[in-house]
N, C-alpha and C positions, 0 to 999 in steps of 0.2 A: 874118355874124359869130356865133359862139357864145360865150357867157360863163359862167363859173361864179363867182358872187357871194355874200357876200364872202370866201368860204373861200379864194380864191386870185386873184391878178390875172393869171393865165395867159390870153393871148388864144387862142381856139379858131378852128380853120378846118376845112373840110371837104375830104377827098380826093376824087379822081375816083371812088372806089368808094364815097363816101358815108359813110366812117367819120368818127366824131367825133374830132378831134385837138386837142391843146393844145400851142402853140407849134410846130405843124407835125407833130405825132404825135398817135396815138391816146391818149385817157386810159387809163391803166393801172388795173388793179383796185386797186392799192395807193392810187393817187391818189384814186379813188373811195372807197375805204375810209377813207381820212383825211378826206375831206370829209364823210362820213356817220358819223363815229365818234361812239359814245355819249360823253355827258359823263363826265369822269374822276371817280373816287370810287366809293363803294359804294352811292350811292343808288339805288333802284329807279326805272327809266326805261321806260315804255310809249310807243312810237311805233307809228303806223299807216302802212301804205303802201297807197294807193288810186289809181285811175286815173278820171278823169271827162271826158266829152265837153264841148264847149264849151256845150252847152244843158243840162248838169247831170246827164246820165245816167251812173249808176255802172256800167252793164252794158248788153249788148245781146243781145237773145235769152236772157237770163238768165246770160250769161258776160261776163267782163271782157276776155277775149282779143281780140274784135274792136276794141277801142279802144286796144289796146296797140301796141308797136312794139319793134324790136331792142333800141335803147337802153333803153327802159323795162325790158325783161327783163334787160339788163345790170345795171342798178340794182337791180332786183328781187333778183338773185342775190347783189348785194353786201350788200344790207340782211340777207338771209338768213345770209350768211357772217359777220356781225357780231353776231348775236343769239343769246342763250342759249336762247330758246324762241320758237316761232312759235305764236300763239293764234289759232284760227279757228273759226268757228261750224260746226254740223254741216250745215246746208243748203249752205254753200260747199264742204265736203267732198264731199258728194254731186254737186253741179253742176260743180265745176271737176276732179273725179276726182283728189283729192290723193293723193300718194305720199309716202313718208318723205323727209325731207331727206337729201341726200347730202353725203359729206366731199368738200371740194373743196380740191386741192393748193395753189391759189392763196392760200386762207386759213389753211392748216395751221399755219405758223409764227406768224402773228397769233393764232390761237385759242389755240395751246399757251402762248404768252406771257402771255396773259390767264387762263390756268387754265381754259380752256373745253374741252369734249369735241370730237371730230372734226367733229360736226355738230349743228345745234340740235335741241332737242326739239320734236314737234309736240303741242300741247295742244289737243284738240277740246272745245268748249263745247256742252253738249247737256242738256236736261231729259229727254227721252224716251229716250235712247241708241238712237234708230232709225237704227243704222249697220250696215253690213255688215262684220262682224269677220273675214271671210275675206279682206278686201283686203290688199295689201302694207303699207298704212299701219299695219296692226296685226300682220302676220305677218312681215314683213321689215325693220323699222327698225334702224338701228344702236344706237339707244338707245330704250328702251320708250316707246311713245305714251301721253301722258297723257289722260285723259277726264275733264273737269270738270264736275260735275253737283250736284244738290241732295240733301239728305238723303232726300227722299221719292221719289227716282228708282225706277223699277220693278226690284224686287230681281232678277228673272230676266234683265233687261238688264245690270245690274251684273255679275252672275254671269258672263254671257256674255263680257263685255268683259275680265274678269279671266282667264278660261279662254283668251281669245285672247292673253294676254300684255300686255294694256294695264294701266297703273296707274290706278285710280279715285281721283279727288281730290274730296271733298265741300267745296263752296264755297258753300252756302246752305241755309237751314233748310227751305225747301219743295222743290218738285220742280225749280226753276229755280236759276240761279247768280246770286250776287250778285256785281256786277263788281268791287267793292272787295275783296271777300274772295278772289276769283279772283287778282287781282294779288298780294294778300299771300301766298296759299297757294303760289304760284309762286316768290315771293321767299324763303319759308322754305326752299325747296328749293335755293337757290342760284342761282335763275334770274332774276336782276335786270335783264338787258338783254332787255326783252320787245318783241316784234313781233307786232302783229296784221295780218292780211290781209283782214279782214272775216268775214263779209259785212256789208253795211249795217246790219242789225239789231244785230248785235253791236257794230259801231263806235258806233252809235247809243247803246246801253247804256254803253259806256265814257265817252262824252262826258257823257251824263246824269249819271253817277255822279261826274264830275269828276276822272278818273283818268287821263285821255289827256294825256300831256306833249308830244307831237310828232305832227305830221302830214306825211308825205312824200306829196305829191299831184302825180301826172302828169295834166297838162292835155292832152288829146288834141285835135288840130285837126280834130274831126269833129263832125257834128251828127247826131242820131238821130231827133229828134222822138219820137212815141209817148208812152208812159207808163211808161217804165224808171225804176226806184227810183234815188234819189241815192245818194251814198256813204254816208250815215248816215241811218238811219230811226228808227222807235220814238218813245219819250218825249221830249218836248221840255224844254228847260231854261227856268227862269223868266227868267233874264238870259242873253243870248248870250255864250258863252266867247270871250274875245279871245285871239288869237294874234299873233306877230310873225314876219315874214319872217326866215329864217336864211340861205337861199341859194335861187339860181335858176340852173338849167341848161337851155339851149335847144338843140334840135337837130331839124332838119326839121319846124319848126313846133310840136313838142311843147314844153311848158314843164314842167321837172322842179323842183317848188318844195318847199321845206322850211320849215315853220312851227312854232315852239315856243310853248307856252301862256305868256301874260304873268303 
């Protein structure tokens, strides 16, 4: 039995093909979008989407894909379809081979009604701007990719980013980015529905700065051992931040949890 709680009381089943179904049918993208909808109103909301193994690994061989599943990717796409902006660290861009977010017909009407563009903006957080600006992420996006950096970032790399068509946003007084200023800078551009997909160091910075509102965590029924990084790294907090469960979806041993900061 699969359950989505407490968003809906629909009972879920599994078809012979292994599809997730609600009341005898597959959950539609509209139903998932309703379940994962951002809070109503004009408040800025930063959520993270991450996957973790049972033993706490946030990646395997440097990538999250080995921990994922078809349903995980379906939810991944839904979260992207709801967001104004996807915030990601430079290392994750390099390791995961990030491409521009694409417009999806399934979310077109919902995005239009919310006053959103056809696809979310990608915002890359980087101090060094050590990025390949010839990649499609910078040369072929539907909307210009943002580069979030500090005031002391290398001038030649800032120039290269702008020449490639990226918009450089300064969100820190030094070389690095201040997480709270990054959130505020994106909100000033009308990008208030914010989604971060990591990596672990960036997520840790958002947690330490106290600006993470929600965590969507897929718990993968896998064990990796080794010394893989957790989903959040970097600076610790003086007092652990408490979150409350908002919903749980289970399919093929995966738990798709959603927690909101208390």
